[in-house]
N, C-alpha and C positions, 0 to 999 in steps of 0.2 A: 504494500500500500504507500512506502515511501522509502526515502533513506533515512529514517529513524527508527526507532525500534518496533513498528509495528510490520517492517519488510515482509513479504511474504516471498520467500525466494523456490525458486525451483528443486525439486527433492526426489532423491531414490530414483534411479535408474529403472529402465521399462524391463532389462532381463532378468535382474536380481527377482525383481515380484514376477513376470512369468514366471520363470526356475520353480520360484516356490508356491506355484499351485492356484495363486489368488485368482487368476484371469484367467477363463477359457481360453484356448485356440482361438488365434482369428481364421476367421471362414475366409473363401477366398474372393467377396466382394468385400470384405473390409479392409483387404489390402490396397488401398484407392492409389497408391502408386509406392517406387522404391524406398520414401520418405516415411512409408506409413509407421509410425511407432516412434518415429525420432523425434527427442523434444524441440520446442519451439525455441528461437533464442529470446524472444518474452513469453511472457505465462500469460495466456490468453483462455479466459473462463466460459464454459457455455453455457445455455439456457437451458430450460426444462424445453421440451418439445424440438429439440434444434436436430438430434437425429431420431426420431420415433418411429420412422420408416426404415431402419438399420437394426435396431434395439428392442422397438415396443413403445409402449405408453410409459412403462414404469421409469421413472426418472432416474435409480437407480443405476439401470438395465444402461440406461444411456448414460450416465457418467463410466461406466466400464468400458462400453464403446469407445466414447471419447478418451480414456486413457489408452485405450492401445492404438489411435491415430496419433499420440502424443501430445493431447493436451494434458494439462496438468492442473488448472484447476477448474471451479463451478462459480458460478452466482445467482442466486436465483431471491426475485424478488419479492416472490409471494411467499418464504418460506413462513414467515410468522403467523401462515395462516394453514398451514399445512398441520396433520395430528400430532402431538409430542412422539408417539412410535414413530411415524414419519420422518419426524426429524433427526430423530436419534439415530435410524439407521442410515441415513443422511451422513450423518456426523460417524456414524463407525465407518460406513465406504468410503469415506474422504482420507481418512485414520489409514485405513488396510493398505490404500493406496498410494498415501503420501503424496497426497491430492491438496490445494487452498482451497479454502471457501473466501468468496471474496464479499462482496456487500449481498444486504437483504434490508429491504423495506421498512421502516419503521412501523411496527404495528398498528392496526387499528385506523390510522388516518389516514385519509386520501389528499392527492396532492394539493386537492383547493379547500383542505377541511381544517387546517392548523389553525388560520386565521391568529397567528402570532403577532402581525403586524397591528390589529385593532387594540392590542395591552389590554385585552379585557381577560378577569383572573379565571373563565373558565375555560378557557384555549389555553392559557397556561397550564391551568392544572390538569387538561386531558394530554397537553403534552410530556409534562411531568409523567405522570401517570404510562404514557406511554415507551419512554424513555426504563423505566424500571421495567417494564415487559419486556423488552430488547435485550436485558443484560440476561432474562431466563432464558430465552431463546439463543441467543449467543454462545451461552456455555453448549447447548446441548449440539452445536455444530462444531462447535470449536473456531467461532468465527470474531473477529475485533472490528468488523467494519458497518456500521449502520447509514443506510441512506435517510438523509432528512430535508422534506422540504418545507419551508416556513408558510406554503399557504399563499390565499392573497390576497392584492392590495386593501388598506381598508381608503376608500377614494375620499374619505371624508377628513382627513387627516394629512397635515404636511406631509411629504417624504421623509424629510430628518425626524420628524416622531416617529414614524413608521418605523424610521430604519433603527432607532434607539430602543422600540417596544421588541422589535424580532432578535438583538443583541441582549438584549436582558434576557427576555426567556431560552435563547440559546446558551447563556450562561448556565443558567440551572440545570439544564439539560446534562448539557458538558461536566457539569460538576457533579453528576450520576453515574457517566462512563469514566471516568477519572478514577472512579473508585474500582473499577471490575476492569480497567486496561485497555477500554475498550475506544474507537474512533468514531468521531459522527462527521460524516461528509457531507454537506453542503449542497445542494444540484440544483444549478441554476437552470431553466426550462425553457423549452421554445413552445411549448402545445398550445397557450392562449397569452392573449395581452392580460387577462388579469392577475396572471401568478407574478408575484411582488419580487421572486427572485431570479432575473432573467439570464444576468453577465456575469462572466466570471471575476472582473474588477470588482461587482457589487459583493460578492461573496467576499473576496478577498478582503474588505474592507471592513465585514463582518467577524472574518478569522482573526484579523490583525487586533479589531476592540473585544473580542472573546479574551485571546490573550493566551490558549491555550496547543498544547501539541496534539490534544484530544478533539479538536474541534477544527477540520480541514477542508477543502475544495474536492468535490467530484465534478473532474473535468472529461464531461460528455459530449465529442466530440462532434457530435450528430447534430444537439442542442447550441452549441457552440455556432456551428456552420452555420446552419438555419438563421440566428439571430444576428450574427455580423461575421460572420468568416472568419479569415486572418489566425489560423488554427495554432500555428508555429509559434509566430510574435508573441502572441495574447498568451499562450503557453509560459513562455518566456519571462513575460513581467510578471505571473504571477506563482511560477515554478514554486517558489518555499513554502507554499500554504495551500499546493496540490496535494492530496491524499491519495488521489485515485482517481483510474482513465477507464472510461466507459465507449465503447467503435461503435459505428454504425455509420454507413457511407446517405451521402443525400446527393439526390432525390431517392427515396422508395424505403428509404431504412433497413439496407439489408447487408452484407458484407461486401470487406473491403474489393475494389473493382466493378461495380456494380452500378456507382456514382460519380459524382466530380473530383472528389477527394481522393489526394495521391498518399495514401495509407501508407505506402513504403516508404518514401520520405518521412512523414507522419513517426512512425516506428524507429526508422534509423535514428530520428531528433530525439525522441523520448529515449532510446535505449544508449543513446550517446549523453546524455542526463543524467544516466546512471540510474535509473528508476528500474527496478527488478520484481514491484509489485505484480496483482493479478490485474490482467486490462478485460474489463467483462467485456463480453459479446452481447452488448443490450440490443439486438436487432433480429428479424427475419430471416429467413431462406428464399434468397429471389426465385429459385428452381423449385418442382416441386417433386417430391417422392424420395426415392433412393439416389436417383441420378442428381439431384436438386442437392442433396446433402454431401457427395463427391464432389460437386462443383464448389461448395460452402468449403470444404478441407481443402482442395488445390487452390482455392483465390487465398487462404490463409497462408499456403504454403508461399505463395508466390510473393504475398507483401510481406512476408516474413524476409522474405530471400535477402535481406538487405547486408549482410556481413560478407 
């Protein structure tokens, strides 16, 4: 997740795990190229459903398939909504495979449901409760990263007052996470103009005001491209407060190579800056069925071939 104490590094070589019998032998259609099974230069984290045509609907089986293809991480926005036993099973699977867990989304609150900008006590209380719930989820899956969105603008208030309200609420949530070694990553979004947090520099201002290594920026490159572009220069301006990255090409929000963004250059830049944490694959598959999944893997092999 960053160059600090929460860096998630690539672990356990695939050959040792295969030899121990943790994984099933890969079938011929799983060997997508001569690079199948080789780890990537950066640690890309898959999403549920990304490999369902090869591995079925069970996310655990998709995780195992992804491991066979060289992926060493996952992220799961809906993790907190999964049954507790399923959370534990996913956590156990990641531990056995030596895979990293990226972000999951703060429990119980929608992107526009926090309304922290309003400064109203009930919204802050709901936010604090959600942070406490996130701690319990994180323990089950061995995660250190929680995605937080402050919610919508409060149009009746000046922007400076709204920002102050958000900072005060985030400070309270961060204080909870600090006790458990968790990192709150604030995500600027492009989904609609009502959302308060829209740009990385805005998140940077909040993180500096909070002043904690447990409050950082989630740099979702799809949203940054839609809101303002200038991915690499903006990244450099905010890099000391970036704690996590997410991927998605634009337009379409699919894998690298399907839109206008030069992800090979972007990935190389992030690698050269020293980041070795999870890179969340928060996007869809451009293609359908098994062939679409194989194309996605080949797209990552190509975008990752910057060394």
